[in-house]
C-alpha positions in Angstrom: 1.5 10.2 17.7 2.4 13.1 15.3 1.6 10.9 12.4 -1.6 9.6 13.8 -3.0 12.9 15.0 -1.7 15.4 12.5 -1.2 13.7 9.1 -2.9 10.3 8.5 -6.6 10.9 9.0 -9.1 8.3 9.9 -10.5 6.1 7.0 -14.2 5.2 7.0 -13.5 1.7 8.1 -12.1 2.9 11.5 -13.4 4.9 14.5 -12.4 8.5 15.2 -13.9 10.3 12.1 -14.3 13.4 14.2 -10.5 14.2 13.8 -10.6 14.4 10.0 -11.6 18.1 9.7 -8.7 19.0 12.1 -6.3 16.9 10.0 -7.4 18.4 6.7 -7.2 21.9 8.1 -3.6 21.3 9.1 -2.8 19.8 5.7 -4.3 22.8 4.0 -1.9 25.1 6.0 1.1 22.8 5.2 0.3 22.9 1.5 0.5 26.6 1.4 3.6 27.2 3.5 7.1 26.1 2.5 8.7 23.6 4.9 12.1 24.0 6.5 13.2 20.5 5.5 13.4 19.1 2.0 12.1 15.7 1.1 14.9 13.4 -0.2 14.7 9.8 -1.2 11.4 8.9 0.4 10.6 5.2 0.8 7.3 3.8 -0.2 6.0 0.3 0.9 3.7 -1.1 -1.8 2.0 -4.3 -2.6 -1.2 -5.9 -1.3 -2.7 -5.1 2.1 -2.4 -7.8 4.7 0.9 -9.0 3.3 3.0 -7.7 6.1 3.2 -4.1 4.9 2.2 -2.6 8.3 4.8 -4.5 10.3 7.5 -3.7 7.8 6.5 0.0 8.2 6.6 -0.2 12.0 10.0 -1.9 11.9 11.3 0.8 9.4 10.0 3.5 11.8 12.5 2.3 14.4 15.4 3.3 12.2 17.0 6.5 13.6 16.6 8.4 10.3 13.1 7.3 9.4 9.6 8.6 10.1 6.7 6.4 9.3 3.3 7.2 7.9 0.8 4.4 8.0 -1.4 4.7 4.9 -1.6 8.5 4.9 -4.6 8.6 2.5 -5.6 11.9 4.0 -2.3 13.4 2.8 -2.7 12.1 -0.7 -6.4 13.1 -0.9 -5.5 16.6 0.3 -3.1 16.9 -2.6 -5.0 15.0 -5.3 -8.8 14.8 -4.7 -9.7 11.9 -7.0 -7.5 9.2 -5.4 -9.9 8.0 -2.7 -10.6 4.3 -3.5 -12.6 3.3 -0.5 -14.7 6.5 -0.1 -13.3 7.7 3.2 -13.2 11.4 2.3 -15.2 11.7 -1.0 -17.8 9.8 -3.0 -16.9 11.3 -6.4 -14.7 9.8 -9.2 -11.5 8.0 -8.1 -8.6 6.8 -10.1 -7.0 3.5 -9.2 -4.1 4.1 -11.5 -2.3 7.4 -11.7 0.4 8.4 -14.3 3.0 11.1 -14.6 0.5 13.4 -16.3 -1.7 13.4 -13.1 1.2 14.9 -11.1 0.6 18.6 -11.8 2.9 21.3 -10.5 0.4 22.0 -7.8 0.3 18.4 -6.6 4.1 18.2 -6.7 4.4 21.3 -4.6 1.7 20.2 -2.1 3.2 16.8 -1.5 6.8 18.1 -1.1 5.6 20.7 1.4 3.4 18.3 3.5 6.2 15.7 3.7 8.7 18.4 4.4 6.6 19.5 7.3 6.3 15.9 8.5 10.1 15.6 8.5 10.4 18.9 10.3 7.9 17.8 13.0 9.5 14.5 13.6 13.1 15.7 13.3 13.8 13.0 10.7 15.6 12.6 7.5 13.6 10.1 5.5 9.9 9.6 5.1 8.6 6.0 5.0 5.1 5.9 3.5 3.2 2.6 3.6 0.3 2.8 1.1 0.0 -0.5 -0.7 -2.2 0.8 -3.5 0.5 3.1 -4.7 1.8 0.1 -6.6 -0.7 1.2 -9.3 0.6 4.8 -9.1 4.4 4.5 -9.2 4.8 6.8 -12.3 2.7 9.4 -10.5 4.8 9.1 -7.3 8.1 9.2 -9.2 7.0 12.4 -10.9 6.5 14.0 -7.5 9.6 12.4 -5.9 12.0 11.4 -8.7 14.5 9.9 -6.2 11.9 7.7 -4.4 12.6 4.1 -3.5 9.9 1.5 -3.4 9.7 -1.7 -1.4 7.4 -4.1 -3.1 6.4 -6.6 -0.4 5.1 -10.0 -1.5 3.5 -12.8 0.5 2.1 -16.2 -0.2 -1.2 -15.7 -1.9 -3.1 -18.2 0.3 -2.0 -16.4 3.4 -2.7 -12.9 2.1 -6.2 -13.7 0.8 -7.2 -15.5 4.0 -6.0 -12.5 6.0 -8.1 -10.1 3.9 -11.1 -12.3 4.4 -10.6 -12.3 8.1 -10.1 -8.5 8.3 -13.2 -7.7 6.3 -15.4 -10.1 8.2 -14.0 -9.0 11.6 -14.0 -5.2 11.0 -16.7 -4.7 8.4 -19.7 -2.8 9.6 -23.1 -1.6 8.4 -23.7 2.2 8.7 -27.3 3.0 7.6 -27.6 2.0 3.9 -23.8 1.6 3.6 -21.5 -1.4 4.1 -18.0 -0.4 5.1 -15.3 -3.1 4.8 -12.1 -4.0 3.0 -13.8 -3.1 -0.3 -14.8 0.4 0.7 -18.2 1.9 0.9 -20.6 -0.5 -0.8 -17.9 -2.2 -2.7 -16.5 1.0 -4.2 -12.9 -0.2 -4.2 -13.9 -3.5 -5.8 -15.9 -1.8 -8.6 -12.9 0.5 -9.3 -10.5 -2.4 -9.3 -12.6 -4.3 -11.9 -13.4 -1.3 -14.1 -9.9 0.3 -14.1 -7.4 -2.6 -13.5 -9.0 -6.0 -14.2 -10.4 -4.6 -17.5 -6.8 -4.3 -18.8 -5.6 -7.7 -17.7 -5.8 -10.4 -20.5 -7.0 -13.1 -18.1 -9.8 -11.0 -16.6 -10.9 -8.5 -19.2 -13.2 -11.0 -21.0 -15.0 -11.8 -17.7 -15.7 -8.5 -16.1 -19.4 -9.2 -15.4 -18.6 -12.4 -13.7 -16.0 -10.7 -11.6 -18.4 -8.0 -10.5 -20.8 -10.6 -9.2 -18.2 -12.4 -7.0 -19.3 -12.6 -3.3 -16.7 -14.6 -1.5 -14.0 -12.4 0.2 -11.3 -15.0 -0.7 -12.2 -14.9 -4.4 -12.2 -11.1 -4.4 -9.0 -10.9 -2.5 -7.4 -13.4 -4.9 -8.3 -11.1 -7.8 -6.8 -8.1 -6.0 -3.7 -10.1 -5.1 -3.1 -11.3 -8.7 -3.5 -7.9 -10.2 -1.3 -6.3 -7.6 1.5 -8.9 -7.8 1.5 -8.7 -11.6 1.8 -5.0 -11.6 4.6 -5.1 -9.0 6.6 -7.7 -10.9 6.2 -5.6 -14.1 7.4 -2.5 -12.4 10.3 -4.2 -10.7 11.6 -5.5 -14.0 11.1 -2.1 -15.6 12.6 0.0 -12.7 15.2 -2.3 -10.8 17.0 0.7 -9.4 13.9 2.2 -7.9 11.9 -0.9 -6.8 13.1 -3.8 -4.6 11.0 -6.9 -4.1 10.9 -8.1 -0.5 9.4 -11.5 0.4 7.6 -11.5 3.7 8.6 -15.0 4.4 12.3 -14.1 4.1 11.8 -11.0 6.2 10.4 -12.9 9.2 12.9 -15.8 8.8 16.0 -13.6 8.8 15.2 -10.0 9.7 18.7 -8.8 10.0 19.8 -10.0 6.5 16.7 -8.7 4.7 16.8 -5.4 6.5 20.4 -4.9 5.7 19.6 -5.5 2.1 16.8 -2.9 2.4 19.1 -0.4 4.0 21.7 -0.9 1.2 19.0 -0.4 -1.4 17.4 2.7 0.2 20.7 4.3 1.3 20.0 4.0 5.0 22.9 3.8 7.5 23.5 0.8 9.7 21.4 1.0 12.9 21.9 -1.8 15.6 18.8 -0.7 17.5 16.7 -1.0 14.3 18.0 -4.5 13.7 17.5 -5.6 17.3 13.9 -4.4 17.4 13.1 -6.3 14.2 14.6 -9.5 15.6 12.3 -9.2 18.6 9.0 -8.6 16.8 9.3 -10.5 13.5 8.2 -14.1 13.7 7.1 -16.5 11.0 3.3 -17.0 10.8 1.6 -20.3 10.5 0.8 -20.9 6.8 -2.8 -21.2 5.7 -4.0 -24.3 3.9 -5.1 -23.8 0.3 -8.9 -23.2 -0.2 -11.3 -23.4 -3.1 -11.2 -20.6 -5.6 -13.7 -19.6 -8.3 -12.8 -21.5 -11.6 -12.2 -18.1 -13.3 -9.5 -17.2 -10.8 -7.7 -20.5 -10.2 -5.3 -20.6 -13.2 -4.2 -16.9 -12.9 -3.7 -17.4 -9.2 -1.4 -20.4 -9.6 0.5 -18.7 -12.5 1.2 -15.7 -10.2 2.2 -18.0 -7.3 4.7 -19.7 -9.7 6.0 -16.3 -10.9 6.7 -15.3 -7.3 8.4 -18.7 -6.6 5.8 -20.0 -4.2 4.8 -22.9 -6.4 6.9 -25.0 -8.8 6.1 -24.9 -12.5 4.6 -28.3 -13.5 6.7 -30.1 -16.1 
């Protein structure tokens, strides 16, 4: 309840926008007052949305030392104003990718103070922050929190893309002249993804105009999934001591084993209650059958599936 009411804010795709001025007022105070608790080894859950990041965060929140923030975009926007990809809090420029240079001393101080206050309010030792898009901002986050640990959650691409389609069709709404769905306000997030991320990918860079005109949610989701998985795999190879890849399918098949590996990686103590809760709530999901993809996306999609071990490489 502390997380929901005092820190996370309400994105534009959900109800309860009235609480945001109150949340941002509190965040302003927190940024300007030193917190009693220091932030040490925060844990970030990154990857593609709808791949199990939320349930992993909820499970992590049951650990006796952890306090969970579910996509605290209000916190990040409070400290760095041009990070809002979907347009929840601002319609100006937004940066999909952030580097070390973007983490100014003011941003570093603000984030450490806000998360310090969160630890103080929850009487916890470790922050668990689930914000999937931070996969494109790992250098930025590591500049703020040099001892951070990242859990890169991966899931079968067919299942992830189908879930994104279902979410956007079920929860997307029209507000006046604006469409609010998975892709932000009037496809804001999609445009930023193409302009700032796909434009640097060798498979997609020559075809940006075609990508901008995609209409099917599954095609758009596949592009996001490919780009996200490629970035996560690149970072995991580059920073093995900071980033651990976690397969959703392994997590739900054997929660105790995978969570023990996560605890070892993150430096969390054994917690029987934590393991027991995970075994009660985590269940394998029924896999989704493959569906048709745009020809431009098909080859990169299967290549990424193979890189993650979901498909065998053809001989």
